[in-house]
C-alpha positions as a Python dict, from the first residue, in 0.01 Angstrom:
ca = {
    (1, 'M'): (0, 0, 0),
    (2, 'G'): (285, -70, 240),
    (3, 'W'): (606, -237, 137),
    (4, 'L'): (485, -564, 298),
    (5, 'A'): (168, -575, 89),
    (6, 'D'): (326, -847, -123),
    (7, 'E'): (403, -1129, 120),
    (8, 'T'): (503, -1383, -141),
    (9, 'G'): (764, -1614, 8),
    (10, 'L'): (669, -1524, 366),
    (11, 'E'): (448, -1827, 428),
    (12, 'K'): (457, -2048, 735),
    (13, 'C'): (698, -2339, 710),
    (14, 'A'): (867, -2595, 936),
    (15, 'A'): (1148, -2350, 1007),
    (16, 'N'): (935, -2062, 1129),
    (17, 'Y'): (617, -2218, 1268),
    (18, 'V'): (572, -2497, 1525),
    (19, 'P'): (231, -2571, 1681),
    (20, 'L'): (228, -2462, 2045),
    (21, 'T'): (209, -2756, 2286),
    (22, 'P'): (312, -2827, 2648),
    (23, 'L'): (488, -3139, 2515),
    (24, 'S'): (765, -2907, 2396),
    (25, 'N'): (815, -2793, 2756),
    (26, 'L'): (919, -3138, 2877),
    (27, 'N'): (1134, -3207, 2571),
    (28, 'R'): (1328, -2888, 2638),
    (29, 'A'): (1357, -2953, 3013),
    (30, 'A'): (1499, -3301, 2954),
    (31, 'A'): (1766, -3148, 2730),
    (32, 'V'): (1846, -2837, 2939),
    (33, 'Y'): (1793, -2971, 3294),
    (34, 'P'): (1845, -3350, 3256),
    (35, 'D'): (1975, -3407, 3609),
    (36, 'R'): (1756, -3165, 3802),
    (37, 'E'): (1470, -3299, 4013),
    (38, 'A'): (1146, -3292, 3821),
    (39, 'L'): (915, -3495, 4045),
    (40, 'V'): (939, -3567, 4417),
    (41, 'Y'): (708, -3798, 4610),
    (42, 'G'): (832, -3916, 4948),
    (43, 'K'): (1160, -4099, 4885),
    (44, 'R'): (1096, -4119, 4511),
    (45, 'R'): (1295, -3868, 4304),
    (46, 'Y'): (1280, -3842, 3927),
    (47, 'T'): (1511, -3619, 3725),
    (48, 'Y'): (1393, -3458, 3402),
    (49, 'R'): (1579, -3725, 3206),
    (50, 'Q'): (1392, -3996, 3398),
    (51, 'Y'): (1063, -3804, 3382),
    (52, 'R'): (1077, -3787, 3004),
    (53, 'E'): (1168, -4153, 2972),
    (54, 'R'): (876, -4257, 3194),
    (55, 'V'): (641, -4036, 2992),
    (56, 'T'): (775, -4192, 2671),
    (57, 'R'): (720, -4543, 2805),
    (58, 'L'): (363, -4452, 2902),
    (59, 'A'): (293, -4316, 2552),
    (60, 'S'): (441, -4634, 2404),
    (61, 'A'): (234, -4859, 2629),
    (62, 'L'): (-90, -4679, 2551),
    (63, 'S'): (-18, -4694, 2179),
    (64, 'G'): (49, -5066, 2215),
    (65, 'M'): (-293, -5104, 2377),
    (66, 'G'): (-456, -4964, 2066),
    (67, 'V'): (-494, -4601, 2178),
    (68, 'R'): (-491, -4385, 1867),
    (69, 'P'): (-468, -4007, 1816),
    (70, 'G'): (-792, -3845, 1929),
    (71, 'D'): (-886, -4130, 2164),
    (72, 'V'): (-949, -4055, 2531),
    (73, 'V'): (-745, -4194, 2819),
    (74, 'A'): (-892, -4138, 3166),
    (75, 'T'): (-739, -4135, 3513),
    (76, 'L'): (-878, -4182, 3864),
    (77, 'L'): (-570, -4080, 4059),
    (78, 'P'): (-464, -3852, 4345),
    (79, 'N'): (-166, -3617, 4305),
    (80, 'I'): (100, -3886, 4265),
    (81, 'P'): (375, -3901, 3999),
    (82, 'A'): (169, -4112, 3757),
    (83, 'Q'): (-94, -3840, 3740),
    (84, 'A'): (169, -3581, 3643),
    (85, 'E'): (323, -3826, 3393),
    (86, 'A'): (-16, -3880, 3231),
    (87, 'H'): (-31, -3507, 3151),
    (88, 'F'): (253, -3563, 2905),
    (89, 'G'): (234, -3935, 2829),
    (90, 'V'): (-127, -3936, 2712),
    (91, 'P'): (-89, -3647, 2461),
    (92, 'A'): (253, -3786, 2360),
    (93, 'C'): (70, -4073, 2189),
    (94, 'G'): (-178, -3828, 2035),
    (95, 'A'): (-457, -3905, 2282),
    (96, 'V'): (-673, -3676, 2497),
    (97, 'L'): (-636, -3684, 2877),
    (98, 'N'): (-948, -3703, 3093),
    (99, 'T'): (-862, -3670, 3462),
    (100, 'I'): (-1170, -3771, 3662),
    (101, 'N'): (-1252, -3637, 4007),
    (102, 'V'): (-1198, -3923, 4252),
    (103, 'R'): (-1479, -3798, 4478),
    (104, 'L'): (-1755, -3833, 4223),
    (105, 'D'): (-2033, -4088, 4266),
    (106, 'V'): (-2059, -4409, 4064),
    (107, 'A'): (-2331, -4282, 3830),
    (108, 'T'): (-2135, -3968, 3738),
    (109, 'V'): (-1810, -4158, 3677),
    (110, 'S'): (-1999, -4404, 3458),
    (111, 'Y'): (-2158, -4119, 3262),
    (112, 'I'): (-1820, -3949, 3208),
    (113, 'L'): (-1655, -4269, 3083),
    (114, 'D'): (-1943, -4327, 2843),
    (115, 'H'): (-1964, -3967, 2727),
    (116, 'A'): (-1589, -3938, 2673),
    (117, 'G'): (-1556, -4284, 2519),
    (118, 'A'): (-1245, -4363, 2727),
    (119, 'K'): (-1026, -4643, 2589),
    (120, 'V'): (-801, -4688, 2895),
    (121, 'V'): (-825, -4585, 3262),
    (122, 'L'): (-531, -4543, 3501),
    (123, 'V'): (-667, -4602, 3851),
    (124, 'D'): (-531, -4589, 4204),
    (125, 'P'): (-633, -4910, 4388),
    (126, 'Q'): (-812, -4699, 4649),
    (127, 'F'): (-1060, -4599, 4380),
    (128, 'L'): (-1077, -4933, 4198),
    (129, 'P'): (-1412, -5032, 4361),
    (130, 'L'): (-1560, -4702, 4238),
    (131, 'L'): (-1433, -4766, 3887),
    (132, 'V'): (-1544, -5130, 3869),
    (133, 'E'): (-1895, -5037, 3980),
    (134, 'A'): (-1902, -4751, 3729),
    (135, 'L'): (-1798, -4986, 3448),
    (136, 'E'): (-2093, -5213, 3528),
    (137, 'D'): (-2330, -4922, 3463),
    (138, 'M'): (-2172, -4816, 3134),
    (139, 'E'): (-2380, -4837, 2817),
    (140, 'G'): (-2089, -4837, 2573),
    (141, 'D'): (-1762, -5029, 2547),
    (142, 'T'): (-1570, -5047, 2874),
    (143, 'P'): (-1209, -4923, 2886),
    (144, 'R'): (-902, -5125, 2975),
    (145, 'I'): (-768, -5079, 3327),
    (146, 'I'): (-415, -5009, 3450),
    (147, 'E'): (-369, -5009, 3827),
    (148, 'V'): (-127, -4755, 3975),
    (149, 'A'): (-9, -4893, 4308),
    (150, 'D'): (122, -4664, 4582),
    (151, 'D'): (298, -4921, 4799),
    (152, 'P'): (485, -4675, 5029),
    (153, 'E'): (145, -4535, 5129),
    (154, 'G'): (1, -4882, 5182),
    (155, 'V'): (-210, -4875, 4866),
    (156, 'H'): (-136, -5203, 4688),
    (157, 'A'): (-247, -5334, 4351),
    (158, 'S'): (-522, -5593, 4351),
    (159, 'G'): (-345, -5809, 4095),
    (160, 'A'): (-654, -5823, 3878),
    (161, 'Y'): (-517, -5580, 3619),
    (162, 'P'): (-178, -5477, 3475),
    (163, 'E'): (18, -5262, 3718),
    (164, 'Y'): (156, -4926, 3606),
    (165, 'E'): (525, -4985, 3680),
    (166, 'D'): (516, -5322, 3504),
    (167, 'V'): (348, -5160, 3205),
    (168, 'L'): (620, -4894, 3186),
    (169, 'A'): (898, -5149, 3226),
    (170, 'N'): (775, -5343, 2923),
    (171, 'A'): (729, -5034, 2701),
    (172, 'D'): (962, -4872, 2447),
    (173, 'P'): (1183, -4593, 2593),
    (174, 'D'): (1254, -4471, 2239),
    (175, 'F'): (892, -4437, 2128),
    (176, 'A'): (849, -4139, 1893),
    (177, 'W'): (612, -3885, 2041),
    (178, 'V'): (306, -3792, 1838),
    (179, 'M'): (333, -3414, 1829),
    (180, 'P'): (25, -3216, 1725),
    (181, 'K'): (8, -3110, 1362),
    (182, 'D'): (-234, -2836, 1460),
    (183, 'E'): (-214, -2655, 1794),
    (184, 'W'): (-595, -2649, 1803),
    (185, 'E'): (-596, -3027, 1850),
    (186, 'S'): (-742, -3136, 2184),
    (187, 'I'): (-507, -3214, 2470),
    (188, 'S'): (-747, -3274, 2758),
    (189, 'L'): (-1109, -3310, 2862),
    (190, 'N'): (-1233, -3187, 3201),
    (191, 'Y'): (-1585, -3224, 3334),
    (192, 'T'): (-1764, -2951, 3524),
    (193, 'S'): (-1896, -3020, 3872),
    (194, 'G'): (-2243, -3109, 3746),
    (195, 'T'): (-2428, -2969, 4048),
    (196, 'T'): (-2726, -2904, 3821),
    (197, 'G'): (-2788, -3168, 3555),
    (198, 'R'): (-2519, -3371, 3386),
    (199, 'P'): (-2159, -3244, 3399),
    (200, 'K'): (-2035, -3085, 3078),
    (201, 'G'): (-1714, -3195, 2909),
    (202, 'V'): (-1478, -2898, 2870),
    (203, 'V'): (-1225, -2944, 2589),
    (204, 'Y'): (-877, -2787, 2606),
    (205, 'S'): (-640, -2735, 2313),
    (206, 'H'): (-261, -2776, 2301),
    (207, 'R'): (-240, -2403, 2225),
    (208, 'G'): (-451, -2296, 2523),
    (209, 'A'): (-266, -2526, 2762),
    (210, 'Y'): (73, -2394, 2648),
    (211, 'L'): (-27, -2028, 2674),
    (212, 'N'): (-198, -2071, 3010),
    (213, 'A'): (115, -2236, 3154),
    (214, 'M'): (336, -1959, 3012),
    (215, 'G'): (103, -1682, 3128),
    (216, 'Q'): (89, -1801, 3486),
    (217, 'I'): (469, -1799, 3512),
    (218, 'L'): (462, -1431, 3418),
    (219, 'S'): (174, -1348, 3651),
    (220, 'W'): (325, -1534, 3944),
    (221, 'Q'): (672, -1394, 3870),
    (222, 'M'): (806, -1745, 3916),
    (223, 'P'): (1182, -1795, 3929),
    (224, 'R'): (1382, -2068, 3760),
    (225, 'Y'): (1400, -2386, 3973),
    (226, 'A'): (1084, -2305, 4170),
    (227, 'R'): (963, -2588, 4394),
    (228, 'Y'): (589, -2633, 4362),
    (229, 'L'): (363, -2833, 4596),
    (230, 'T'): (75, -3002, 4411),
    (231, 'I'): (-223, -2915, 4629),
    (232, 'V'): (-469, -2830, 4352),
    (233, 'P'): (-590, -3174, 4236),
    (234, 'L'): (-454, -3259, 3892),
    (235, 'F'): (-807, -3370, 3809),
    (236, 'H'): (-926, -3010, 3857),
    (237, 'C'): (-854, -2800, 3546),
    (238, 'N'): (-543, -3020, 3501),
    (239, 'G'): (-410, -2872, 3823),
    (240, 'W'): (-449, -2521, 3678),
    (241, 'A'): (-199, -2623, 3404),
    (242, 'H'): (80, -2635, 3662),
    (243, 'A'): (207, -2981, 3560),
    (244, 'W'): (262, -2840, 3210),
    (245, 'M'): (418, -2524, 3358),
    (246, 'M'): (694, -2660, 3580),
    (247, 'P'): (928, -2794, 3306),
    (248, 'L'): (951, -2442, 3161),
    (249, 'L'): (1132, -2341, 3482),
    (250, 'G'): (1335, -2655, 3535),
    (251, 'G'): (1135, -2662, 3857),
    (252, 'T'): (1034, -2942, 4089),
    (253, 'A'): (680, -3065, 4144),
    (254, 'V'): (640, -3206, 4495),
    (255, 'C'): (351, -3451, 4485),
    (256, 'C'): (107, -3463, 4775),
    (257, 'R'): (-145, -3745, 4803),
    (258, 'D'): (-340, -3621, 5106),
    (259, 'I'): (-396, -3250, 5159),
    (260, 'E'): (-347, -3197, 5532),
    (261, 'A'): (-190, -2915, 5729),
    (262, 'S'): (96, -3136, 5849),
    (263, 'A'): (175, -3247, 5492),
    (264, 'I'): (189, -2885, 5374),
    (265, 'Y'): (414, -2768, 5658),
    (266, 'N'): (640, -3075, 5615),
    (267, 'A'): (677, -3010, 5242),
    (268, 'I'): (769, -2647, 5301),
    (269, 'A'): (1021, -2735, 5572),
    (270, 'D'): (1170, -3054, 5423),
    (271, 'E'): (1143, -2992, 5047),
    (272, 'N'): (1188, -2614, 5053),
    (273, 'V'): (859, -2561, 4870),
    (274, 'T'): (843, -2207, 4732),
    (275, 'H'): (500, -2209, 4565),
    (276, 'F'): (162, -2376, 4589),
    (277, 'A'): (-194, -2302, 4490),
    (278, 'G'): (-520, -2390, 4658),
    (279, 'A'): (-869, -2289, 4754),
    (280, 'P'): (-932, -2058, 5051),
    (281, 'I'): (-1018, -2364, 5260),
    (282, 'V'): (-652, -2467, 5232),
    (283, 'L'): (-541, -2126, 5362),
    (284, 'N'): (-784, -2168, 5649),
    (285, 'M'): (-636, -2510, 5723),
    (286, 'I'): (-287, -2361, 5743),
    (287, 'V'): (-390, -2069, 5963),
    (288, 'N'): (-579, -2291, 6206),
    (289, 'A'): (-334, -2585, 6210),
    (290, 'R'): (-261, -2746, 6545),
    (291, 'A'): (73, -2661, 6702),
    (292, 'E'): (198, -3019, 6654),
    (293, 'D'): (126, -2997, 6278),
    (294, 'R'): (330, -2680, 6223),
    (295, 'R'): (694, -2665, 6117),
    (296, 'P'): (920, -2357, 6114),
    (297, 'F'): (1054, -2229, 5784),
    (298, 'D'): (1265, -1927, 5694),
    (299, 'H'): (1144, -1826, 5348),
    (300, 'T'): (831, -1667, 5204),
    (301, 'V'): (594, -1910, 5033),
    (302, 'E'): (408, -1769, 4733),
    (303, 'V'): (44, -1879, 4709),
    (304, 'F'): (-219, -1856, 4437),
    (305, 'T'): (-570, -1889, 4578),
    (306, 'A'): (-898, -1926, 4391),
    (307, 'G'): (-1213, -2136, 4384),
    (308, 'A'): (-1410, -1898, 4605),
    (309, 'P'): (-1350, -1542, 4724),
    (310, 'P'): (-1123, -1573, 5031),
    (311, 'A'): (-1227, -1399, 5349),
    (312, 'A'): (-1021, -1090, 5425),
    (313, 'A'): (-973, -1225, 5778),
    (314, 'T'): (-803, -1538, 5645),
    (315, 'L'): (-577, -1337, 5415),
    (316, 'A'): (-474, -1109, 5698),
    (317, 'A'): (-391, -1404, 5924),
    (318, 'I'): (-189, -1611, 5678),
    (319, 'E'): (28, -1319, 5568),
    (320, 'K'): (168, -1293, 5921),
    (321, 'I'): (306, -1649, 5923),
    (322, 'G'): (516, -1645, 5605),
    (323, 'F'): (277, -1677, 5311),
    (324, 'N'): (228, -1416, 5039),
    (325, 'V'): (-113, -1475, 4881),
    (326, 'T'): (-221, -1363, 4536),
    (327, 'Q'): (-589, -1383, 4458),
    (328, 'V'): (-663, -1534, 4115),
    (329, 'Y'): (-984, -1632, 3943),
    (330, 'G'): (-1090, -1873, 3675),
    (331, 'L'): (-1314, -2163, 3585),
    (332, 'T'): (-1291, -2512, 3442),
    (333, 'E'): (-1373, -2350, 3109),
    (334, 'T'): (-1061, -2130, 3130),
    (335, 'Y'): (-791, -2387, 3215),
    (336, 'G'): (-795, -2252, 3570),
    (337, 'P'): (-679, -1899, 3664),
    (338, 'V'): (-711, -1619, 3409),
    (339, 'T'): (-719, -1310, 3634),
    (340, 'E'): (-485, -1195, 3908),
    (341, 'C'): (-487, -928, 4173),
    (342, 'V'): (-173, -745, 4059),
    (343, 'W'): (-38, -591, 4378),
    (344, 'K'): (5, -213, 4395),
    (345, 'E'): (269, -181, 4664),
    (346, 'E'): (295, 199, 4668),
    (347, 'E'): (-81, 240, 4701),
    (348, 'W'): (-184, -63, 4904),
    (349, 'G'): (132, -161, 5091),
    (350, 'P'): (93, 98, 5370),
    (351, 'L'): (-270, 0, 5440),
    (352, 'P'): (-350, -154, 5781),
    (353, 'G'): (-423, -529, 5805),
    (354, 'E'): (-793, -563, 5720),
    (355, 'K'): (-791, -295, 5450),
    (356, 'R'): (-480, -446, 5295),
    (357, 'A'): (-643, -791, 5299),
    (358, 'A'): (-956, -648, 5137),
    (359, 'M'): (-744, -530, 4844),
    (360, 'K'): (-587, -875, 4815),
    (361, 'A'): (-932, -1033, 4802),
    (362, 'R'): (-1009, -869, 4466),
    (363, 'Q'): (-1008, -1097, 4162),
    (364, 'G'): (-813, -834, 3971),
    (365, 'V'): (-726, -804, 3604),
    (366, 'G'): (-671, -1039, 3312),
    (367, 'M'): (-352, -1245, 3291),
    (368, 'P'): (-121, -1203, 2988),
    (369, 'M'): (-282, -1483, 2784),
    (370, 'M'): (-622, -1312, 2799),
    (371, 'E'): (-735, -1046, 2554),
    (372, 'H'): (-1016, -888, 2755),
    (373, 'V'): (-1173, -963, 3093),
    (374, 'T'): (-1445, -730, 3214),
    (375, 'V'): (-1791, -694, 3370),
    (376, 'M'): (-2090, -653, 3138),
    (377, 'Q'): (-2466, -648, 3137),
    (378, 'A'): (-2547, -981, 2973),
    (379, 'E'): (-2865, -871, 2795),
    (380, 'E'): (-2715, -574, 2610),
    (381, 'M'): (-2351, -693, 2618),
    (382, 'Q'): (-2260, -348, 2749),
    (383, 'Q'): (-1979, -256, 2986),
    (384, 'V'): (-2106, -172, 3336),
    (385, 'P'): (-1992, 152, 3498),
    (386, 'M'): (-1661, 96, 3679),
    (387, 'D'): (-1793, 252, 3998),
    (388, 'S'): (-1734, -28, 4253),
    (389, 'T'): (-2110, -64, 4290),
    (390, 'T'): (-2287, -159, 3965),
    (391, 'Q'): (-2308, -535, 3927),
    (392, 'G'): (-2282, -734, 3606),
    (393, 'E'): (-2153, -1066, 3473),
    (394, 'I'): (-1783, -1140, 3432),
    (395, 'M'): (-1710, -1200, 3064),
    (396, 'M'): (-1388, -1272, 2886),
    (397, 'R'): (-1218, -1356, 2562),
    (398, 'G'): (-867, -1482, 2503),
    (399, 'N'): (-641, -1777, 2442),
    (400, 'A'): (-719, -1947, 2774),
    (401, 'V'): (-1087, -2003, 2699),
    (402, 'M'): (-1190, -2362, 2622),
    (403, 'K'): (-1256, -2494, 2272),
    (404, 'G'): (-1612, -2569, 2384),
    (405, 'Y'): (-1827, -2838, 2545),
    (406, 'L'): (-1792, -3191, 2410),
    (407, 'K'): (-2099, -3305, 2214),
    (408, 'N'): (-2295, -3002, 2335),
    (409, 'P'): (-2296, -2734, 2064),
    (410, 'R'): (-2599, -2561, 2209),
    (411, 'A'): (-2432, -2495, 2546),
    (412, 'T'): (-2116, -2387, 2365),
    (413, 'R'): (-2309, -2132, 2157),
    (414, 'E'): (-2490, -1998, 2463),
    (415, 'H'): (-2169, -1946, 2662),
    (416, 'F'): (-1990, -1784, 2366),
    (417, 'E'): (-2276, -1552, 2267),
    (418, 'G'): (-2161, -1208, 2160),
    (419, 'G'): (-1798, -1313, 2118),
    (420, 'Y'): (-1730, -1347, 2492),
    (421, 'F'): (-1733, -1639, 2734),
    (422, 'H'): (-2016, -1586, 2982),
    (423, 'T'): (-1897, -1702, 3325),
    (424, 'G'): (-2218, -1675, 3526),
    (425, 'D'): (-2025, -1495, 3801),
    (426, 'I'): (-2158, -1161, 3926),
    (427, 'A'): (-1907, -888, 4004),
    (428, 'V'): (-1843, -517, 4031),
    (429, 'Q'): (-1558, -336, 3859),
    (430, 'H'): (-1352, -71, 4033),
    (431, 'P'): (-1233, 252, 3866),
    (432, 'D'): (-887, 97, 3825),
    (433, 'T'): (-1056, -186, 3622),
    (434, 'Y'): (-1004, -449, 3896),
    (435, 'L'): (-1284, -704, 3925),
    (436, 'E'): (-1437, -808, 4254),
    (437, 'I'): (-1683, -1094, 4267),
    (438, 'A'): (-2014, -1029, 4433),
    (439, 'D'): (-2150, -1379, 4383),
    (440, 'R'): (-2238, -1656, 4147),
    (441, 'A'): (-2562, -1561, 3974),
    (442, 'K'): (-2734, -1856, 4141),
    (443, 'D'): (-2601, -1751, 4484),
    (444, 'I'): (-2744, -1400, 4491),
    (445, 'I'): (-3017, -1377, 4758),
    (446, 'I'): (-3311, -1155, 4666),
    (447, 'S'): (-3471, -1041, 4990),
    (448, 'G'): (-3767, -807, 4960),
    (449, 'G'): (-3644, -701, 4616),
    (450, 'E'): (-3295, -622, 4745),
    (451, 'N'): (-2991, -816, 4626),
    (452, 'V'): (-2784, -970, 4905),
    (453, 'S'): (-2436, -1096, 4824),
    (454, 'S'): (-2368, -1420, 5008),
    (455, 'V'): (-1995, -1344, 4972),
    (456, 'E'): (-2033, -1018, 5164),
    (457, 'V'): (-2222, -1185, 5450),
    (458, 'E'): (-1971, -1471, 5464),
    (459, 'G'): (-1686, -1221, 5478),
    (460, 'V'): (-1836, -1058, 5786),
    (461, 'L'): (-1900, -1386, 5969),
    (462, 'M'): (-1547, -1507, 5894),
    (463, 'H'): (-1416, -1218, 6106),
    (464, 'H'): (-1570, -1374, 6415),
    (465, 'H'): (-1301, -1533, 6630),
    (466, 'D'): (-1485, -1865, 6671),
    (467, 'V'): (-1577, -1924, 6305),
    (468, 'L'): (-1366, -2161, 6097),
    (469, 'L'): (-1580, -2170, 5781),
    (470, 'C'): (-1918, -2044, 5677),
    (471, 'A'): (-2152, -2044, 5380),
    (472, 'V'): (-2462, -1832, 5328),
    (473, 'V'): (-2753, -1938, 5108),
    (474, 'A'): (-3110, -1831, 5047),
    (475, 'Q'): (-3381, -1956, 5281),
    (476, 'P'): (-3742, -1925, 5156),
    (477, 'H'): (-3941, -1667, 5352),
    (478, 'E'): (-4315, -1602, 5343),
    (479, 'K'): (-4285, -1222, 5361),
    (480, 'W'): (-3948, -1139, 5200),
    (481, 'G'): (-3930, -1418, 4945),
    (482, 'E'): (-3578, -1510, 5056),
    (483, 'V'): (-3357, -1430, 5354),
    (484, 'P'): (-2992, -1514, 5426),
    (485, 'C'): (-2931, -1839, 5611),
    (486, 'A'): (-2580, -1907, 5744),
    (487, 'F'): (-2418, -2249, 5784),
    (488, 'V'): (-2120, -2228, 6017),
    (489, 'E'): (-1835, -2463, 6105),
    (490, 'L'): (-1661, -2367, 6428),
    (491, 'K'): (-1295, -2399, 6521),
    (492, 'D'): (-1203, -2690, 6744),
    (493, 'G'): (-1271, -2611, 7109),
    (494, 'H'): (-1465, -2291, 7029),
    (495, 'S'): (-1830, -2210, 7083),
    (496, 'V'): (-2072, -1932, 6999),
    (497, 'T'): (-2452, -1916, 6994),
    (498, 'E'): (-2678, -1842, 6701),
    (499, 'A'): (-2798, -1521, 6868),
    (500, 'E'): (-2441, -1401, 6924),
    (501, 'L'): (-2344, -1455, 6560),
    (502, 'I'): (-2658, -1283, 6432),
    (503, 'A'): (-2589, -987, 6661),
    (504, 'F'): (-2227, -977, 6541),
    (505, 'A'): (-2345, -962, 6180),
    (506, 'R'): (-2614, -702, 6250),
    (507, 'E'): (-2352, -462, 6386),
    (508, 'R'): (-2172, -475, 6051),
    (509, 'L'): (-2446, -527, 5793),
    (510, 'A'): (-2776, -376, 5687),
    (511, 'G'): (-3074, -546, 5847),
    (512, 'F'): (-3189, -720, 5528),
    (513, 'K'): (-2840, -865, 5479),
    (514, 'T'): (-2818, -1009, 5830),
    (515, 'P'): (-2869, -1389, 5851),
    (516, 'K'): (-3203, -1482, 6002),
    (517, 'K'): (-3091, -1835, 6082),
    (518, 'V'): (-2755, -1993, 6174),
    (519, 'I'): (-2698, -2367, 6145),
    (520, 'F'): (-2387, -2519, 6305),
    (521, 'Q'): (-2250, -2818, 6114),
    (522, 'E'): (-1955, -2944, 5912),
    (523, 'L'): (-1982, -2795, 5564),
    (524, 'P'): (-1998, -3027, 5261),
    (525, 'K'): (-1700, -2968, 5029),
    (526, 'T'): (-1577, -3074, 4690),
    (527, 'S'): (-1234, -3231, 4640),
    (528, 'T'): (-1095, -2888, 4554),
    (529, 'G'): (-1223, -2730, 4875),
    (530, 'K'): (-1528, -2552, 4738),
    (531, 'I'): (-1826, -2555, 4970),
    (532, 'Q'): (-2119, -2736, 4808),
    (533, 'K'): (-2387, -2473, 4845),
    (534, 'F'): (-2639, -2673, 4648),
    (535, 'E'): (-2645, -2923, 4937),
    (536, 'L'): (-2697, -2641, 5185),
    (537, 'R'): (-2980, -2495, 4978),
    (538, 'K'): (-3162, -2826, 5009),
    (539, 'I'): (-3137, -2803, 5388),
    (540, 'A'): (-3240, -2436, 5395),
    (541, 'K'): (-3559, -2515, 5204),
    (542, 'T'): (-3667, -2749, 5484),
    (543, 'L'): (-3612, -2503, 5770),
}
């Protein structure tokens, strides 16, 4: 027996144990960086002292409306200051934050409000018609509404409901925050995309949110006073936990209502933005921006990208114009990113453009808050050979995995089977342990018994000079069962024929991997920039 076998008197107490929570991040920032800019939105500037007071007033107002610990408060907001404030103000009264995707349809919004049991909704007037219609379809009690006007952007309150700034003005600036007694208490509720069946409610804990925010700072090597542009919607995985992260650095969150190339370049040039995160479609937007939308800047902008594997061609192009991109990977169920492509400068730095970009396109290794991220055969729960070829399912365990699915214990059990979270993403693992996604399980095309990775085919087509975006899905085929079908969005002013693109692909791919059909159209996208392949599959079935 070791000398610590008797641990009498070594119990947890108030002096040596405090539940982990992102709320502590803002409390500290208000004390350490009271006069530094916390939030920027146009001409509006809030210091950390002001940020904390506004959050406190929001918590007070919600409590005064009858919101109690464990209740749900929803938002239908773009990336404006109120959405960031809700990330602290809602849990500061003990409630659970449910940020709802503003691009969802009425039926889905209604279902989410019912399923979550929301007591209050903060809504931007632009989305008030959506909310009102959704409330009419609700089966349970309807929530109270607070309108959040955005007058400088021409989005004015209707006057039918209390307005956010008035609500804050009448609230208590000295309200005592309700800190979690247990770090496993829920802090937020995020719904999956729901492309098949009803969306599932993913529950986050205070502990997971805190550790994810802390882990990303380490992975991104973020400096104190970083200036972060909010491109990832705060309704998507709580903006990858970045609202909770910035106070740790005394950094500034620059809010961005509309994600456009000109807005991104302006923020970098005018607000000295040093970091942002976004889907590959955002990188594409920057690379292909019109000359009149570009602004010069003299510093390197660090970028996290995820949501879909970025094309190596896009990565190669954006690196040349001042952006250093790090590929990350995660899901709604993991608070956002949980793997990173840790750069090996000595080994990969000297590589020429396309080969260097191919290394950057890997999803990489687990971030510090994860215990184990790997590729396994789901049936046997066995590690696949790390040979860059054998495919399996990405599985993971660690502190940035959700608590589970709200009111859905069966789905929770299925996804946690064997002590790992089953992602549904298909990947290979390289000898250096780095992961590289081959496809979503549902996106693998099986042609004549051969597996075709849609990601691989898309990567080839994205190298064509005229292609802006593309997505490849399975098209039913009488002989082969399925064949690749490509949907392509061209750059402005560019043209290419179906035959030319198919020939381009055939020069670089095996015959069975080459698209048999190319459809030219604008690609349907989610609010986070993901291409909605389920919509394209519907079209492919009719061809």
